[in-house]
PLY file of the C-alpha trace (Angstrom):
ply
format ascii 1.0
element vertex 342
property float x
property float y
property float z
element edge 341
property int vertex1
property int vertex2
end_header
46.29 -78.14 -71.13
44.16 -80.84 -69.45
45.83 -84.22 -68.93
44.51 -86.95 -71.23
44.27 -90.51 -69.79
45.50 -93.42 -71.80
43.34 -96.45 -72.51
45.21 -98.56 -69.95
44.68 -95.91 -67.29
40.98 -95.75 -68.12
40.69 -99.58 -67.85
42.49 -99.58 -64.51
40.20 -96.85 -63.18
37.08 -98.73 -64.25
38.35 -101.98 -62.69
39.08 -100.24 -59.40
35.60 -98.75 -59.35
34.03 -102.14 -60.05
36.07 -103.86 -57.32
35.29 -101.05 -54.86
31.59 -101.26 -55.61
31.59 -105.04 -55.17
33.43 -104.70 -51.86
30.90 -102.14 -50.66
28.03 -104.41 -51.71
29.62 -107.35 -49.85
30.15 -105.19 -46.77
26.49 -104.21 -46.83
25.49 -107.86 -47.20
27.65 -108.89 -44.24
26.10 -106.33 -41.89
23.27 -108.04 -40.00
19.89 -106.43 -40.25
18.92 -104.70 -37.03
15.71 -106.08 -35.62
13.10 -103.80 -34.09
10.27 -104.83 -31.85
6.86 -104.21 -33.42
4.63 -101.81 -31.54
0.94 -102.60 -31.42
-0.94 -99.29 -31.51
-4.22 -101.05 -30.69
-2.90 -101.92 -27.23
-0.75 -99.03 -25.96
1.80 -99.52 -23.21
0.51 -99.37 -19.65
3.78 -98.44 -17.98
6.00 -95.47 -18.74
9.76 -95.56 -19.04
10.03 -93.98 -15.59
8.07 -96.87 -14.07
10.24 -99.44 -15.83
13.34 -97.53 -14.72
12.08 -97.69 -11.14
11.58 -101.46 -11.47
15.10 -101.77 -12.86
16.51 -100.07 -9.75
14.41 -102.28 -7.47
15.60 -105.51 -9.07
19.20 -104.30 -9.27
19.03 -104.04 -5.49
17.33 -107.44 -5.32
20.12 -109.12 -7.31
22.71 -107.82 -4.85
20.73 -109.22 -1.93
20.25 -112.72 -3.30
23.81 -112.91 -4.67
25.23 -112.89 -1.15
22.63 -115.44 -0.01
23.37 -117.83 -2.89
27.11 -117.50 -2.27
26.57 -119.09 1.14
24.08 -121.72 -0.04
26.02 -122.87 -3.11
29.48 -122.45 -1.55
30.77 -120.71 -4.67
30.91 -117.27 -6.18
27.52 -116.34 -7.63
26.72 -113.17 -9.57
23.30 -112.05 -10.79
22.55 -109.12 -13.08
19.40 -107.73 -14.64
19.46 -108.20 -18.42
16.16 -106.64 -19.42
12.84 -105.37 -18.10
10.14 -105.43 -20.75
6.39 -105.01 -20.95
4.68 -107.68 -23.03
1.66 -109.94 -23.26
1.57 -113.03 -21.08
1.25 -115.37 -24.05
4.71 -114.29 -25.24
6.23 -115.63 -22.04
3.93 -118.64 -21.86
4.72 -119.76 -25.43
8.43 -119.88 -24.60
7.93 -122.43 -21.80
8.59 -126.13 -22.30
6.40 -128.98 -21.09
8.74 -129.96 -18.24
9.32 -126.45 -16.92
8.38 -125.47 -13.38
7.14 -122.13 -12.07
7.08 -120.76 -8.54
3.74 -119.09 -7.77
4.11 -116.19 -5.35
1.43 -114.28 -3.44
2.09 -110.64 -2.66
0.52 -108.43 0.01
0.81 -104.65 -0.17
0.92 -103.09 3.31
-0.20 -99.58 4.11
2.02 -97.34 6.24
-1.00 -95.46 7.59
-2.34 -96.44 10.99
-5.88 -96.97 9.69
-4.77 -98.43 6.36
-5.61 -101.96 5.27
-3.32 -104.54 3.72
-4.26 -105.54 0.18
-3.50 -108.98 -1.23
-3.16 -109.19 -4.99
-5.49 -111.56 -6.82
-3.03 -112.55 -9.56
0.17 -114.31 -8.49
3.69 -113.27 -9.37
5.57 -116.02 -11.21
9.26 -116.84 -10.85
10.95 -119.01 -13.47
14.31 -120.71 -13.01
15.61 -122.58 -16.04
15.81 -126.35 -15.51
19.60 -126.75 -16.05
20.24 -123.84 -13.69
17.93 -125.21 -10.99
19.43 -128.70 -11.18
22.97 -127.28 -11.04
22.07 -125.33 -7.90
20.52 -128.43 -6.33
23.73 -130.38 -6.98
25.73 -127.69 -5.20
23.26 -127.65 -2.29
23.66 -131.42 -1.91
27.45 -131.14 -1.63
28.61 -131.55 -5.22
31.79 -129.71 -6.24
31.02 -129.96 -9.96
30.54 -126.50 -11.47
29.45 -127.70 -14.91
25.76 -127.66 -15.80
25.06 -130.95 -17.54
23.03 -131.22 -20.71
19.39 -131.78 -19.79
17.09 -133.39 -22.36
14.09 -131.41 -23.56
10.96 -132.09 -21.55
12.93 -133.26 -18.49
10.56 -133.93 -15.57
11.60 -133.13 -12.03
11.57 -135.96 -9.52
9.72 -135.58 -6.22
12.99 -135.01 -4.36
14.06 -132.36 -6.85
10.72 -130.61 -6.48
11.23 -130.47 -2.71
14.71 -128.99 -3.17
13.32 -126.58 -5.77
10.73 -125.38 -3.27
13.36 -124.86 -0.55
15.57 -122.93 -2.94
12.84 -120.68 -4.32
11.26 -120.02 -0.92
14.51 -118.47 0.25
14.98 -116.42 -2.93
11.38 -115.21 -3.04
11.28 -114.24 0.64
14.07 -111.70 0.07
12.24 -109.92 -2.75
10.25 -107.66 -0.44
13.37 -105.96 1.00
14.08 -104.27 -2.34
10.65 -102.54 -2.29
10.92 -101.04 1.20
12.02 -97.62 -0.05
8.76 -97.30 -2.01
6.07 -99.39 -0.35
6.15 -102.35 2.11
5.33 -105.59 0.25
5.43 -109.19 1.43
6.26 -111.90 -1.12
5.14 -115.35 0.00
5.85 -118.59 -1.83
2.50 -120.27 -2.53
3.10 -123.41 -4.57
5.14 -125.06 -7.29
3.38 -125.22 -10.65
4.48 -128.21 -12.74
3.83 -128.17 -16.51
2.54 -124.56 -16.58
1.75 -124.84 -20.31
-1.21 -127.10 -19.44
-2.75 -124.67 -16.93
-4.21 -121.22 -17.51
-2.36 -119.13 -14.95
-3.30 -115.72 -16.41
-5.32 -114.42 -19.29
-3.08 -114.85 -22.33
-3.71 -111.24 -23.36
-2.90 -109.94 -19.89
-0.16 -107.30 -19.83
2.84 -108.34 -17.74
6.31 -106.99 -17.04
9.02 -109.59 -17.59
12.25 -109.18 -15.63
15.05 -111.31 -17.08
18.17 -111.94 -14.99
21.38 -113.80 -15.79
22.96 -116.01 -13.12
26.62 -117.01 -13.13
27.98 -119.44 -10.56
31.01 -121.68 -10.67
31.74 -120.96 -14.33
28.17 -121.78 -15.41
25.45 -119.46 -16.64
21.70 -119.69 -16.21
18.53 -117.67 -16.43
15.96 -116.47 -13.94
12.79 -114.56 -14.80
10.14 -112.79 -12.73
6.69 -112.21 -14.25
4.81 -109.28 -12.72
1.13 -109.11 -13.75
-0.03 -105.70 -14.95
-2.97 -105.51 -12.53
-0.66 -106.17 -9.60
1.78 -103.48 -10.69
-1.03 -100.95 -11.20
-2.16 -101.39 -7.60
1.43 -101.24 -6.33
2.21 -98.08 -8.29
-1.04 -96.56 -7.03
0.04 -97.17 -3.44
3.48 -95.73 -4.21
1.87 -92.56 -5.60
-0.37 -92.20 -2.55
2.56 -92.56 -0.16
4.60 -90.07 -2.16
1.79 -87.53 -2.05
1.28 -88.20 1.67
4.96 -87.61 2.45
4.93 -84.44 0.38
1.81 -83.15 2.14
3.30 -83.99 5.54
6.49 -82.10 4.75
4.46 -79.11 3.58
2.35 -79.17 6.73
5.46 -79.14 8.93
7.12 -76.28 7.06
5.29 -73.59 9.08
6.27 -75.20 12.37
9.89 -75.49 11.25
10.05 -71.82 10.28
8.48 -70.80 13.61
11.24 -72.64 15.45
13.88 -71.01 13.28
12.43 -67.55 13.94
12.68 -68.07 17.72
16.27 -69.36 17.58
19.17 -67.08 18.57
22.06 -66.38 16.22
25.26 -64.52 17.02
26.27 -61.91 14.45
29.63 -60.15 14.70
30.25 -56.83 12.95
33.89 -56.15 12.15
35.06 -52.72 10.96
38.73 -53.72 10.83
41.63 -55.09 12.85
45.01 -53.89 14.05
47.89 -55.01 16.25
48.84 -53.31 19.53
51.62 -54.02 21.93
50.76 -55.09 25.44
52.23 -51.84 26.76
49.88 -49.75 24.54
46.90 -51.76 25.68
47.92 -51.28 29.33
48.02 -47.50 28.94
44.69 -47.16 27.08
42.14 -44.90 28.72
38.66 -43.57 28.03
38.65 -41.25 25.02
41.73 -42.71 23.33
41.46 -43.45 19.61
42.81 -46.65 18.02
43.71 -46.21 14.35
42.36 -49.11 12.25
43.59 -47.71 8.97
40.03 -47.39 7.66
37.61 -44.48 7.41
34.32 -44.37 9.28
32.48 -44.77 5.97
34.27 -48.02 5.08
32.06 -51.12 4.76
31.59 -53.32 7.81
31.70 -57.10 7.53
29.03 -59.13 9.32
30.23 -62.57 10.33
28.05 -65.57 11.18
29.79 -68.72 12.35
33.19 -67.28 11.48
32.27 -66.53 7.86
31.50 -63.18 6.24
27.89 -63.26 5.01
27.04 -59.55 4.65
28.62 -56.15 4.19
27.05 -52.96 5.54
27.44 -49.39 6.78
27.60 -48.11 10.38
24.83 -45.76 11.45
22.24 -45.17 14.14
18.65 -46.30 14.60
16.51 -44.79 17.37
19.67 -43.44 19.08
21.24 -46.91 18.99
24.19 -47.99 16.89
23.08 -50.05 13.89
24.40 -51.45 10.64
22.60 -51.19 7.33
23.21 -54.25 5.10
24.38 -53.33 1.62
25.38 -56.63 0.03
24.97 -60.40 0.57
28.05 -62.56 0.03
26.50 -65.46 -1.90
29.63 -67.24 -3.11
31.98 -69.23 -0.88
34.92 -67.11 -2.09
33.25 -63.96 -0.83
32.41 -65.51 2.53
35.99 -66.74 3.10
37.64 -63.39 2.35
0 1
1 2
2 3
3 4
4 5
5 6
6 7
7 8
8 9
9 10
10 11
11 12
12 13
13 14
14 15
15 16
16 17
17 18
18 19
19 20
20 21
21 22
22 23
23 24
24 25
25 26
26 27
27 28
28 29
29 30
30 31
31 32
32 33
33 34
34 35
35 36
36 37
37 38
38 39
39 40
40 41
41 42
42 43
43 44
44 45
45 46
46 47
47 48
48 49
49 50
50 51
51 52
52 53
53 54
54 55
55 56
56 57
57 58
58 59
59 60
60 61
61 62
62 63
63 64
64 65
65 66
66 67
67 68
68 69
69 70
70 71
71 72
72 73
73 74
74 75
75 76
76 77
77 78
78 79
79 80
80 81
81 82
82 83
83 84
84 85
85 86
86 87
87 88
88 89
89 90
90 91
91 92
92 93
93 94
94 95
95 96
96 97
97 98
98 99
99 100
100 101
101 102
102 103
103 104
104 105
105 106
106 107
107 108
108 109
109 110
110 111
111 112
112 113
113 114
114 115
115 116
116 117
117 118
118 119
119 120
120 121
121 122
122 123
123 124
124 125
125 126
126 127
127 128
128 129
129 130
130 131
131 132
132 133
133 134
134 135
135 136
136 137
137 138
138 139
139 140
140 141
141 142
142 143
143 144
144 145
145 146
146 147
147 148
148 149
149 150
150 151
151 152
152 153
153 154
154 155
155 156
156 157
157 158
158 159
159 160
160 161
161 162
162 163
163 164
164 165
165 166
166 167
167 168
168 169
169 170
170 171
171 172
172 173
173 174
174 175
175 176
176 177
177 178
178 179
179 180
180 181
181 182
182 183
183 184
184 185
185 186
186 187
187 188
188 189
189 190
190 191
191 192
192 193
193 194
194 195
195 196
196 197
197 198
198 199
199 200
200 201
201 202
202 203
203 204
204 205
205 206
206 207
207 208
208 209
209 210
210 211
211 212
212 213
213 214
214 215
215 216
216 217
217 218
218 219
219 220
220 221
221 222
222 223
223 224
224 225
225 226
226 227
227 228
228 229
229 230
230 231
231 232
232 233
233 234
234 235
235 236
236 237
237 238
238 239
239 240
240 241
241 242
242 243
243 244
244 245
245 246
246 247
247 248
248 249
249 250
250 251
251 252
252 253
253 254
254 255
255 256
256 257
257 258
258 259
259 260
260 261
261 262
262 263
263 264
264 265
265 266
266 267
267 268
268 269
269 270
270 271
271 272
272 273
273 274
274 275
275 276
276 277
277 278
278 279
279 280
280 281
281 282
282 283
283 284
284 285
285 286
286 287
287 288
288 289
289 290
290 291
291 292
292 293
293 294
294 295
295 296
296 297
297 298
298 299
299 300
300 301
301 302
302 303
303 304
304 305
305 306
306 307
307 308
308 309
309 310
310 311
311 312
312 313
313 314
314 315
315 316
316 317
317 318
318 319
319 320
320 321
321 322
322 323
323 324
324 325
325 326
326 327
327 328
328 329
329 330
330 331
331 332
332 333
333 334
334 335
335 336
336 337
337 338
338 339
339 340
340 341
């Protein structure tokens, strides 16, 4: 017989369901809504994930280089890490700037590794942004201050002439090291051009120009700051083109040399030892050996022979004759290391 619930049990069950449903609704309300970046299908991305991944590796190497340099300049532990590398329109970066911000304008020259190649200087400059509180905190450390706290800076703060000179000295050193992280791909020279004050009032690039924004987080002396590098799309397209040409050139060069390498290998000598078996003899037996004596190896004449190269067994074969000369016919190749070490 099925169990029949009482009215009190029914009320308790309904109350628990209501309370559980309310708790679930509250839990859903508390969970923040995940934000997704809108993709504009009218302007597709110029750079693939592989290209952005390559840039991430380049700037990871760059952060390690300038970290050690800033440790010496600021006389404190300084760590830098890449937070994000993102393709966007220039106006997105430009709209986030304040009136008192300062940008470092950098000229880049792409060098060709070929003897008859020509160096190409990019028309659009690379821009380096160092947040104002971070820059002023670094200047304090450069001038001998031991204070590790970044002070509150009012919005629209304008650099003094002395601070602009220190800013230029600081950024020149940081920018000059940027080329070392590109050496594995293509030789590039980064040269500090000028300091741009109030960049919001000047048209540095077309606002719809595609750029790659590299955001880095700086930590020194218990303080955190931000550093950004803006790479114009046209500059990156020319750089990636040179990288592709060099990659194809290296590949073609390696293919051209393959025939010569194999010719040298064919002419090289290699000692091969054929071993039918082994045994132990006393010195007295060896002394009394004479022509025609037979040494018992405990193996038949049809047993496989091991061919050793460099002390390792690489082949097995059979003893025979070829044109009235003793020869060995290879039966099997020992591919695995276990077979070769037996």
